[in-house]
N, C-alpha and C positions, 0 to 999 in steps of 0.2 A: 688741254689737260683735263682728264676725267679722274677724280680721285677723292681722297679723304681730306677733311679739314678738322683739326683738333685744337683744343686748348691744352697746352703742355704745362703740367704742374711739376716743376723741377726742383729737386733737393740736391745740393752739392755737399758732399761729405768727404772726409779724409779717406775712408775706405767703405766698400759696400758691406752691408751687414750679412752675416751668415744666417741660415734658417733659424728662426726663433729669437734672433738677437736684435736689440735696439741700439742704434748708433745715434748719438746726439750731436749738437753743435753744428748742424747743417745750415746752409744758406738757402733760402727759398725764393723762387720767382715764378711768375705766371706769364707765359709767352705763347704767341701763336705757333701752331705746328700742324702735324698731320702730313703723311708722305706726299699726298697729292698737292696740298697747298705749298709745302716746302719746295717741291719740284717746279711748281708754277712760278714761285718767287725767284727761284734760282734761274730758270730760263729767261725770265723778264730782265733780271740784272745782267744776264749774259748777252742781252741784245735782241731777244726774240719778242715778237708780238704774241701775247698769250691770252687765251680765253679759258676761264676755269669753269668746269661743270661739276657740281657737287651739291651736298645738302648740309646745311648748318642749322643750329638751334637758335635760341633767343639771344645768346651771347654774341655781342658785336665785335669781339676781339679779332676773330679770324677774318671776317669779312672786311673790316676796316684795314687790316694789314695788307690784304690783296689789293684793295683799291688804292692804297698809298703807293703801291708799286706800278700803278698804271695798268693793272690787269683787268680785262673785261669780265665783269661778274654777272652779266645778264643770264648766264646759265646756272646760277646758284639758286637753289630752292630754299626758302626759309621754312623752318620747322617750329611748331609750337613747343617742342620738347627741348632737351638739352643737346648741345653740340657734343661731338666726340671729345673724350678726355684721355690724355696720356699721362700716366704716372711714371716719372723718370728719376732714377737715382744716378748720379755721376760722381765718380771718385776722383781723387787728386791726380791720377794718371790718365784721366780722360775716358776710362772704361765706364760703360753704362748698362743698366738693366731697365727695361721698359715694359709696362703693362698698359694695354689700350682698352678702354671702354668705348665701343663704337658710337653710341648715341645716335644722332641724326644720320650719320654715315650709313648705318644699317638699313635705313629706310629709303635710300636712293633707288628709284625704280627705272626700268629700261625706257619707259616713255618720257622720262625726264632727262635722258641723255641725248643731246643734239650736238654733234661735233662740227656741223657746218662744212665749210670748204677748207678746213685746216690742211696744211702741208703734211703735218704729222700729228698723231695723237699719242700721248703718253698716259699710261694707266698703271695702277698698282693693285694689290689684292686686299686693301682695307675697306673695300666696298663690296656689295653683293655680286655674286657670280654673274647674275643676269645683267647687271649694269655694265660690267666689264665686257660681256659678250656684245652688248649694244654698242659700246665704244669701238670695239674691234671691227664690227660689221660696217661701220660708217667711215673707216679710216683709209686714207691713201697709203700711209706708212704708219704701222702700229708698233709702238715700243711698249713692252710689258716689263715692268720691274716686279718680279715674282716674289713680293714681300708683303705680308708674312708668307712664308713658304707653305705650299699645299703638297699633298702626297703625290699628285700627278699633275702634269701640265694640261690644262683644259682648253688652251688656245694655241694658235699658230702665228705668233708675232713675227714681224720682219726683223725685230731686234729684241732679244731677251737679255735682261740685265739681272744678274744674281750674284750673291756671295757664295762662299764655299758650302755653307750649310744648306742654302736654298738650292744650289746645284745638285747636291746629293738627294734632296727631297724630290725635285721635279724629274730627275733622271736625265738620260742623254737627250739632246735636242740637235737635230741635223741642221737647223738654220743658224743664223748669226747670233753668237752669244758673247756678251761681255761679262767675264768672270772677275769679280773684284777679290783681291787677296789682302786686304787691310794694308798694313805698312809696306808690304811687298809690291803694291801697285795693282795691276790688272792685266788680263790677257784677253785677246779677242780670238774667238774660235769660230770655225764654220765647218760643218760636217765632222766635228770632233778634232779638226786639224788647226794648229795654231797659226794665225795670220799676223799677229802683232803682239808685242808685250811692252809695257811701260812701267816705270817706277815713279813714285811721287817725289817732289822736292822734299828735302829734309825740313821738318817742322817740329815744334814742341807741341805734343798732343795735349789739348785742353778738354775737349768734349767732342766725341765722335757722333753725336746724335744725328746730325743732318749731312754727314760726309757722303753717305751713299746717295742721298737725294741730289747733292751738288754734282756728284760724278755722273749720275744718270742724265740730268738735264744738260750738262755740259757736253756729253757725248752726242746727244741728239742734236743740239744746237750746232755743234761743229760739223757734223755730217750733213745737216741741211745747208750749211754755208759752203759745202763742197770740199771740205778738208779731206785729205787722204786718211785712210783708216788709222794708220799708225800715229799720224799727227793728232787726229781727233781723240785717240785713246790717251795720249800724253796730256792733252789739254784737259780732259776729264779727270785724270789723276791729280793734276795740279789744283783743279777746282775743289776736289774732295779733300785734299791736304789742307788747303786754306780754311775750309769749313771746320775741319777737325782741330785747327789751331786756335779757334775762338769759341767762347761759350754760347750756349743757346742753339736753337734750331734755325729759324729764319734770320735772327740777327747775325748769324755766322756766315751766311751765304755770300760769296764774293761777286764782284763785277768782272766784266770781261777785261778791263784794264788791269785789275789786280792779278788775274790769272796770267795775262801776258807778261806782267812785270816779274812775277816769281819765276816764270820759265826763262826769262832773260838773264837771271842772276847766274 
């Protein structure tokens, strides 16, 4: 895993404020996050051996959370400055708005990216372009979660994971694409043609912050384990649904047993 690691500052409120409005009576918590770290934790809980490559500041919250999950952190660079910070507002229906201050993530350089002999490398776009390119160059199988979206796709991943907004931003891609559709599930495309479609189990949405990260990690883990594409997509949708049914980013990420159990219902 090559990607971002953040400290998430989360405020839960009844509804999201309108521009210029103050909403009070929120509940606040500080939890480990960042798309890269979230996906690393998700993959580890789903049964994969994971090595995380990234850059963090002086705050120990993110690094300690990775180590608790048994993730190899020898690829993490310590920074004298501040770790990345995400400001997250979540309403009673589980909808969220997020603003990220990259911090140390912005200073990850290509020479610090060593993916080793990994079977697959997963990456996102919360780190510099050059670091993503270095991750792609050393990968046997490269999965890119194109988030946050950029105006054009600058890489040629083996698997591209995007939501509808990100898909519109990056434009058509001829390779394998997993397009997430929120509560409607996801579709797998290749050459613009649909290969498989899956819907998530019914859940009560609590917080969608890391649902996409759970989906992405689960899809790659299932494919590496040899699952058929349709089966892997269904497994990923179930993982994303479970994450959305719980509060927080990393605290919400499910285990393989939990995913299997909800699919068996």
